[in-house]
N, C-alpha and C positions, 0 to 999 in steps of 0.2 A: 595337608591340602584340603581346601573346603570347596564343595560343589555348590553352585548357585544356578537358579533358573532365571532365564531372561524374562523381562517384562513382556507381556503379550504383544505390545506394539513393536518391540524390538524383534520378536520372533517373526512377525509379519514382514518387517523391514528386511530381515536377513533372508527370508524366503524369496523376497523380491530380488535381492542382490544376487543370490546364488543361482536362481533359475531364469532370470531375465537376460536377454541379449542386448547390451547397450552399445551404442555407436560411439560413445565417448568414455570408454573404460579408463582412459588415462587420468580422468579426474580424481581417481583414488590418490594419486601422488600429490596433486594440487591440494587436496584436503589434508593429507598427513603433514605436508610441509606447512600449510596454513596453521594447523593445530600446534606444530612445533614452534612456529613464529610467535603465536599467542602466548605459549608457555614461557618463551624467552622475554617477551614484552612484560609479562606479569612479574617475573623475577627481577628484571631490570628496574622496574619501579620500586619494588620492595627493597632492593639493595640501596637505592638512592634515598628512600624516604623512611624506612623502618629500622630502628636501632637493632632490632633482633636479627637482622640479616646483614649487618655491616661487615661482618667478618667472613662472609661466604666468598670463596674464591670463584668469582663469576667470569667465565670466558665464554661469551655467547657464540654459539655456532650450531649448525645443523650438518649432519653427516649422512651420506647415502652410500651404502655398500652393496655390491652385486656379487653373488656367489653362484656361478653356473653349475658347479658340482653339487652343491646342496640345494639348488633350485630356489634360492631365497633372495629377497630384496629387503634391506634393513634401512630404516630411517631413525636416526638418533638425534637427540637434542640435549642441551645442558640447561634446560629451563626449570620451571618451578616444580615439576614432578607431581606425583600423586602418592597417597598412602592407600591402605586397603579400603577405607570408607569412600575415598574419592573414586577408586576403581569401580566400586559397585554403583555409585551415583552417576558416574560419567559414561561407563561402558556397559552397564547392565540395565539401565533404564533410560528413558527419554523424558526429561522433566517438562519439556515444552508442551503446553496443552494443545497446541495446534497440530500435533503429530497425526492424530486421526484424520484431520482435514487434509493433511499432506498425503497420507496413504490413500484417502478417498479420491484425491485429485489426480493421482497417477492414471495416465490415459492409455498406455501402451505405445505412445509416440516416443520412440527411443531418445530422440534429441531433446524433447521437452522434459521427459522424466529425468534424464541425467543432469539437466540444468537445475532441477528442483532439489536434488539431493543435498547440495551444499547450502542452498538458501535456507533450508529448514534445520540447519545445525545438526545433521545426522551424517556428516561426511566421513567419520571414522569407519562406519559400517560399509562404506563403498569398497573397503579393502577386500571384502568377501566376493566382489565381482571377479577378482583375479586370483584370490588365494583360497585354498581349502583348509588352511589352518593359520591362525594369527596368534603371535605371542607378544605380550607387552611387559617389559621389565622396567620398573620405575621406582624412584626414590624421591620423596618430597623434601624440598629445601628446608633445612633446619632440623630434620629428623634423621635418625640413624638407620632405621629399618628400610629395606627395599622389598618390593613385592612383584610377583610374576602372575600375570593374567593370561589364560590360555583358552581358546575356543576354536571349535571346528564349525561353528555356526549351526549346531544341531539342536539348539534349544537350551544348552547348558554352557557354563564356563567355570573354570577352576581358578582359584586364587591361592597362592602359597608364598611363603617367605622366600626371598632370594638375596643375591649379592649384587651390589652396584657401588663402584668406588665414589661416585659423585652424585649430586642431585641431577634430576633429568629423567628422560624417558627414551627407551629403545624399543622400536616396534619391528618385529621380524615377520614378514609375509612369506609363507610357504606356498609358492605359486602353483596354480593348476598346470597340468601338462601342456595345455594349449595356449598358455600365456607367456611363453619363453621370450617373446619379443621384448618384454620388460627387463630382460637380463643383458640387453645390449646397451653399452655405454652411450652411444649416439642417440638412442631412443630416449633415455632418461634425460640426457642433456637438452634435447629438443623440447621435452615436456617442461623442464624447469625454465627454459628461456621463454616458453609460451605463456606459462601461468605464474611463475614465481621469480622472475628476473629481478623485480624490485622489492622482494621481501627484504626488510631492512637489516637482515642478518646474513652473514656469509654461509653459503651452502657448499660443502666440500664433497668431492668424490675421487676415488682412485681412478686414474686414467693411464692407459698403456701408451708409451711413446717409443718410437723407433730411435735407436742410438747408432750413429754411424761407427764404423771401425776406427780404432785408434792406431796411429802409426808413429814410428820414431822419426828422427831427422833424416834418416837414409831411406825412408819410405817403406820400411818393413812393418808389417801389421803386428801390433803388440796386443791388440784386443779385438776380437771379431765383432762385426755388427750384430745388433740384437735389439731387444726391447727391455724397457724398465718401467716400473710403476711409480707414478708421482701422484701425491695427494694434492688436488687442485681445486681452487674455488671456481664454481661453474655458473654463478649468477653475479649480477652487478652489485647487489646488496646496497644500493643507493636509495635513499628516500626520494622517490620520484618528484614529490611535490616541492622539494628544496632546490631542484634543478631549474635553471632558466627555461622559460617556455620555448625560446628560440632554439634550444639544444635538444628538445624532446620530439621524437618522431611520433606520428599518429599511432603507429603500431605499438609503440611503447606505452602510450596512454591507454590503448585498448587492452594490452596485456596486464597492466597494473589494475585496471578495472576488474578483470577476471579474477585476479588474486585477492582483492578485497571484498568482492561481491558474491563469490562462489557461483558465478553465472558464466556458463560456457558461451553465451551469446555476446554480441558486441553492444556497447552502450549507444544510445541514440545520440547523445551529445555530452560534452563536458565543459567545465569552466574552471580555469586555473587563475587564481588571483593572489598577488602578494601586496599587502598593505604596509606602508612605512609611514612613520610619523610619531604621534603621541603614543599610539599602540601599534606594535608590529605583530603581524600574524600572516599566515599563508593558508589558503583554502584550495582544495581541489575537489569539486563536486561533479558527480556523474548522474545523468538521467538514464535509467535502464530503457531498453527497447520494449520490454514487457513488464507488466505490473507484477511485483512479488506476490506469491500466493497468500501471504498473511496481511496484505495491504489493508483489509477491512476488519482485521481482528484486533481486539483490545490489547492482546498480548503480542502485538507485532514486534519484530526485532528491529531496533533502530539501525540505520545504515551508515552513521557517521562515527568515525574514530577520532578521539581527541588526543593530541600529542602536546607536550610542553617541551620545547627545545628538542624535538625528535624523540622524546621519551613517551612511550605509550601510557595513557592515563585510564581511558575507559572507551568501550564501544557499546555500552549498555545504558547510556543516559539519554532519555527521550527529550530532555529539556535543551539539548544542544541546538536543535532546530524545531520550529513549530510543527505540530502534528500534520498540518495540511501539506507540508513538504516532506513527509515521511518516506516518500519514494526515493529520495536522494541517497546516493551512496558516495562515500568519499572521506576526506580528512580535513580536520582543522588543527593547525599547529601554531601555538602561541608562545612567545618569549616572555609574556607579561603575567603569567599565572604561576602560583607556587606549586612545586612538584607534589606536595602533600595535600593538595586541595581535596576537600571532602565533597560528597554529593550535595550536602546542604549548602556549603559555601559556593559551590559551582552554580547553584540555582539562583543565588542572590548576588553573585560577584559582579561589580559594575563593568569590569574589563570584559568578562564573558558576555554580559548583556550587550555591550557595544559591538563585539564581534558578531553576535547573533543577529542583531538588528541590521548591521551593514551587510552581512552575508545574505539575509533574506532579500534586501533591496537589490543586491547584485544578481541573485537568482531570478527574481521577477523581471529585472531589466534584460537579462539574457534571454528569457522566454519571450519578452516583447520583441526583441530583435529577431528571434527565430520566427515569430509569427508574421513579421513584415517581410523578411528576406527569404524564408524557405517555407512556403505554405504547406508543401507536402510533408515535410518533417514535422511541422507543428501539428498537422492533422493526426499524424501517428502518435505524437505526444498526447494530444487532447483525448484521443480515443481511449488511451490507457489511464490517464490521470486527471482528466477534466473534472470529474465529480469530486475527487479528493481536493482539488484546488478550490472548489466552491466552499469547502469547509472554512477557508480563511475569511470568508465574508462575515462570519459571525465571531471568529476568534481573533482576527487581526484588523481592528478598526483603523489603525494607522496606515495600512496598505490596502484598504478596501477598494479605493478607486483604481489602483494598479491591477488588482485582482479582477475587478469587473471588466477592465479593458483586455484581459487575457481570455475571457469567456467567449464561447460561441453560442449564439442564441438562435433558436427557431422562432419564426414570427408568423402571424396570421396571414399576411399577404404575400408570403414568398415560400418557395420550396427549398431555397438555399439558406444556409445559416448566415448570420451577420454578426458584426461586432457592436458593442454598445456605442462606440464612437460613430459608426455609420448610422445606427438606428436613430440617434437623437437628431440627426440632420433632417429627419422627416417628421419630427415632433412639432406640434402647434406651438410656435414661439410665444404666443400670448399666454398660454396656460402652462407651458413647460412641464407637462406631465407624461411620465413613461408608464403606460398601462401594461399590466401583466396578469396572467392567470396561471395558477398552479393546480396540479392534480396528479395523483399516482395512476396514470392510465396511458394508453398509447398516444402518440403525438397526434394522429389523425382524429382520434376520438375527442381529445381535448380541443382541437381546432373546431370541432362541430358542437362544442358546448353551447347550450341555450344562452349562457351568460355573455356570449360574444355577438349575439344577433344585432344589438344596437350599434356595436362597433363596425360590423359589416355594413349595416345600413348607412352609416355616416362615413364609410371609407377610411376608418382609422386603423392603424396597425397596432398590434399587441404582441408582447413577448409571450411565447408559449413555453411554459416551464413544466415539463411532464416527468422529471426525475424525482424520486422520493426525497433526495437531499434538498431539492428546490422548495418543497413544502415546509421544510424546517428553516431554511436559510433566508429566503426572500421576504417573508413577513418582517424580518429584522433589518432589511436593507431599505432605507428611507430616501436616499438621494444619490445622485451622481452629478457632480459639479453643481450647476444651478437647477438641475432637473429633479423633480420629485417622482419617486416610485409610487404608483397608485394601483392597488388591486382592482380588477374590473368591477368587483362587487361594490366597491366604495366610490366609483367614479360618479361625478356629478356633472350634468349637462344643463346649460341654461335653456329655459323655456319662456315663451311669450305668455302674457297674461291669459290670452285666449286659449292657448294650449293647456295651461294649468287648470283653467276652469272646465274645459272639456274633459280632462282626465278625472277631475273630482266628481263630475256628474256621472261618468261611467262607473267609477268606483262605488258610488252610492247605490247604483242599480244592482250591484253584486253583494251588498251587505248581507242579504238573506242567504245566498249560496255560500258565502264565506263562513257564516255561522254553522250551516249544515255540514260543510266539509270539516270544519274544526271539531264539531261534535263526533263525526265519524272517525276522525284520526286520533282524537283524545290526546294521550301523553306521547304519541309518536312524534309530534312536532311542538315547537314552542308557540307558534301561532301561524295563521294563514293570512295572507294579505294580497292585495292587487298590486301589480307592477306594470310600469309603462316601458320597461326595458326589453321585453320580449316582442319579437315581430313574427316569428314562425312557429315557435314551440308553445304548447299550452301551459306548461309549468316549468319551474326550476327551483332549486334549493338555494338558500342563502344562510350564511352563518351569522348568528346573533353575537356580535363582538362584545356586547354588554353582559353576556351570559357568564357568570362566575366560573363555570366549568371550562368554557372556552379560554378564559384568561389563565386558569390554572394549567391547562394543556399547553398553552404557549410558553408559560414560564418553565414548565418541565422540559419542553423542547429546547429552550435556550440553555438549560443546564445539562443537556445531553442525554435526557431520558427521564423516566418516571421515578427512578430511585426506589423501585418496589412499591410505589404508592398506587392505589386503585383509584384512578380518576374517573368519575362518572362520565358517560358519553354526553357529547354536546348535542342538544336537540336542535334540529334545523328549523328555519322558517320556510314554509312552502309558499312560493309566490305564483300567482295565477295570471294568465294573460287574458284580460277581458275582451280583447278584440279577436280572440281565437274562436272559430266556429264551434268547436267542441264545448267550450265553456258556456258560450251563448245558448246552445241547445240544452245543456245540462241545467242552466238557470231556469229555463222555461219548461222543463220536463214535468215537474211536480211529482216525479217518481222517487220516493225516499230510498227505496231499496237500490235503485239504479245509482242514485247519488252516493250512497254508502260504498257500493262496489267501485264506482268511478273514482271516488276520493282516494281509496287505498291503491288502486291501479295507477293513478296519476302520481302518487307519492313514490311508488316503486319505479315508475318510469323516470322520475327525476333523479332517483338514486342511481339508476343504471347510467344515465347521462353523466353522472359524477364519478363513474367507475366504482361504485360501491356494490357490495354483495347484498342480495335480498334476504330478508329475515326468513321468509317462508315461500320458496319458489312454487311448490305445488299449489298453495293457496292463491298465489298471484295468477297462475294459469287458470284455476277454477273460476275466479272472478272475471278474468278476461273472456273466458268462454261464455259466461252468463250474459256479459254485455254484448257479445257478438250475436248471441241467439236473439236478443231483443232487437238488434239492429237489422236482422234479416227478415 
C-alpha cells in the first residue's frame, strides 16, 4: 500500500465538500454516473476503432447498489477503467488550471456553488459531501492489474493492488450517518430520472417487489405472499437527440441538459435540428441560463460532444463550434464521419466544416427569433453572453451582418438600447454613415466625451461602445449593408468656403500658443493642433492613425494579443478649441509659467475625459492649485 498526498487545490476542495452544507447534495450521484458514462463512451470508441481492443468483452452498463446494513452506496461501470498512474492523475490532482479561479469564485451561495462543482470537472470530489470514506476499485481496459484507491478526505489517499474480474471502475461510498436518505431505492431512482435518464447506457439497480401468494387449482395457498429482489434498468438509456422532437417533453430536454452540462439550473433555451440530404446529422444545442465560470478563460472547457452514429468521439474539441459560441452546451451526431477520425482530420474535414457552418447559421437564426419574439428571454441571454457574441464580429466575417443584428447598442440620443436595424433608419441617407465612439469607461462618461460635442450640436446620433471588447472589435467593422461605420474621430462634415476661411484665420491666431503648448508637453504628445470639432470643452485627445505604434497595436489586437511583444505607447494628438474662453485668455496671457502649467493640466484633463489614468496625480493637483492661486 502506498500513501499519497493530495494536491493543495484538492485539499481545499475536499475541505469545502466536507464542511459545507449544500442544498443540492444529490449532484454527487449525477457526477459519478456522468463519469461512468464517459468511461463507457471512451471504451466503446476504442473497441470500434482500435485493433488492440477488438477482443475485449464489452457489455456497457452502469450498476448502482444500496446496502443499508453496511451504510454504503456503490456505483460500478464496465468502462475504460484506470491504472495506478491514472488514479494519481485523476483523483489526486486537478489538472485544470482554472481550479483556483473556481475555488475563489465560490460564494457561500449553496445553490450557486453546487452548480459550479460539475462545471469545473471536479465532480468526483462531491462524493465527500455525503461520504466520510470513498473506495475506488478499478482495472484499465487491456491491462491485467487492478488497483484500489481509498481516502477519508483527510489530505491523504492510499493506492494498493486489488482484484477485479473485468475492466471498469467500482466506487463505494461509506455514507455519513445523516445521509441515510440515499439508501432508499425511490430516492436514487428519482435522482437518476432527474439527472441521468438519457445517459446513453443502461443503469441497473436491485429493486424490491411484492409477490402475491401462489395457489393451486383448488384455491389452497402453496406459497405465501412476500417480496423478491429484481435487477432492473432505471433509466431510459436513449440518446435523446435521436428521438423525434414531437415525442420529447420539455422536462426531458431540461433533464438531459443537466446531465451533459453539470448544471443544476435549467437551460434558457434549446434548439434541436435534424438535417437530411447530402449530409445527415443531428444537433441539440442548449443555451445556459448563466455564463459558465470559465467563459473568459483561454482554457475554457468546450460544451459540445461529438458523436458518430451515436458513438461518442470527443467532448474536448474547441473547433466543433466557433469560440464566440463557446457558451453552447449540447451534441452533434453525424453519420458521415469515420469513427477513427483524428483531431487533425476533424479540423479540416469538409463534412465537419459543412455541419459547423450550418449549425452556426441555425444558432444565429434561433437567437434572432428569440430577440423578436421574446424580448425578456433575449435580454437575459444578452446580459450573460452579449460580449462573447461580439467576438464573432472579427472572427466570423461570413456571419458578421447577422451578429450585428443580434447586438444591443447604447446611443447618444437615447436612454434605451437599440438594434442596428433600428439605428440605421435614423441615419442620413445621403451619407449613409454609422458614427460610433469606443472607450473603456462608464457609459455616461463616454456619452459626455468632448469628441461628441459636434454631433450633439448637429443633432446626430452615435453608437456608444463602452465595453473593452468594443475597442478591439469595432475598429475592424467597416460596414453594415450599404452603411459605413465611421469612428467619430474620423467623421468629416462639409463646410462652406466662408466657414473654412474663418476657421483658418482663427487657427493662425493660435500658432504661437500651439508652439508654446507643444514645447511644454514635449514627448508626451505627437503634436498639438487646433480643432473645429469642440463646442464646449477646451481640449480633447485624438489618435494619430498614421503612427506606426498605433498600427502595430491594432494588428496585435486583431491577432488576439501582443504575443509577449513590448509595443511602445501611442502618443496622442492634443486638440485645442480656439473658441473656448480658457484658450483665448491663455493666448493673451503672456505668462510662460502659467502656459506651462496649463498645458500639462489640459493634457491631464483630456486624459481623464478619455477614461485614462494620470501619470502623476500629485503633480496634477499641484499645478491646478498654482493656476487657481493666480486666478483668485
